N, C-alpha and C positions, 0 to 999 in steps of 0.2 A: 851323494847321490850317488848313482849307478854307473859302474867304471869296471871296466877288466869283460867286455861282452863276448861269449866264444860261442857257437855254434858249431852243432856234430852233425852230420851225416847219418841216416838208420843202421850203419855197421861202428859206429862210436867214431868215427874219426873229424880230428876237427877239421872245419872249411873256413879258409881264411880271408877268402876274398868272396865268387862264384859260388854257387852253388850250379850245377852247370854236367850233361855228362845223362840225364833224363830219358825216358822215351816217352809220347802222347800212350796213356793211357796205365803206365805203373807207376803204383804207389811212391807215394812223394813221403819223407819223413823227417822230419828236420826239429832238434830236439836246440835251448836255448840257455845259455848258463850266465847268469848275471849278476856280478859280487858287487858292496852298494849299502 
């Protein structure tokens, strides 16, 4: 089964909990990596 889910922002920085600090109208890019 899938495990070790990781999410990254557009700078490649890992997001641990909540993606925040983005302004309305700006482009939002998130990437995820799942192993399993």
